[in-house]
C-alpha positions in Angstrom: -11.0 -16.5 -14.8 -9.1 -18.7 -13.5 -6.2 -17.4 -15.5 -7.0 -14.3 -13.1 -7.0 -15.9 -9.9 -3.6 -18.5 -10.4 -2.5 -14.7 -11.3 -3.5 -12.5 -8.5 -2.3 -15.9 -6.4 0.9 -16.5 -6.7 1.9 -12.3 -7.2 0.5 -12.1 -3.0 1.5 -14.5 -2.3 4.8 -13.6 -3.5 3.9 -9.7 -1.6 3.7 -11.5 1.3 6.1 -13.1 1.0 8.9 -9.9 0.0 6.7 -8.2 3.5 7.3 -11.1 5.5 10.9 -11.0 5.0 11.3 -6.8 4.9 9.7 -7.5 9.1 11.8 -10.3 9.8 14.2 -7.7 8.1 13.4 -4.8 11.0 13.5 -7.3 13.4 9.4 -7.4 14.0 8.3 -10.7 14.8 6.1 -12.2 12.2 1.9 -12.2 12.2 -0.2 -14.1 10.9 -2.8 -11.8 9.9 -0.8 -9.7 8.4 0.8 -12.6 6.2 -2.7 -13.0 5.3 -4.4 -9.7 4.9 -0.7 -8.7 3.0 -2.2 -12.2 0.5 -5.6 -11.3 -0.3 -5.4 -7.2 -0.4 -3.1 -7.4 -3.3 -4.2 -10.7 -5.0 -7.1 -9.4 -5.4 -5.9 -5.8 -6.0 -3.6 -7.3 -8.8 -6.3 -10.0 -10.2 -9.1 -7.3 -11.0 -5.8 -4.8 -12.5 -5.5 -7.8 -14.4 -8.7 -8.7 -15.6 -9.0 -4.6 -16.5 -6.1 -4.6 -18.7 -7.1 -8.2 -20.6 -10.8 -6.5 -21.1 -9.5 -3.4 -22.3 -7.0 -5.2 -25.3 -10.5 -7.3 -25.8 -12.3 -4.3 -26.7 -10.2 -2.0 -29.1 
């Protein structure tokens, strides 16, 4: 379980940083709420998908 949480948080952080860089490039103001939303939502999605992929491999 720890592996999925760490994987999700790391990928969520990278995604949030990329999206913040994109906003900076487009000259939009920094939004903490947007950064946290990107981080949490992408981390949850990626962690869940990693869990499902590993669970399918074990059941085969």
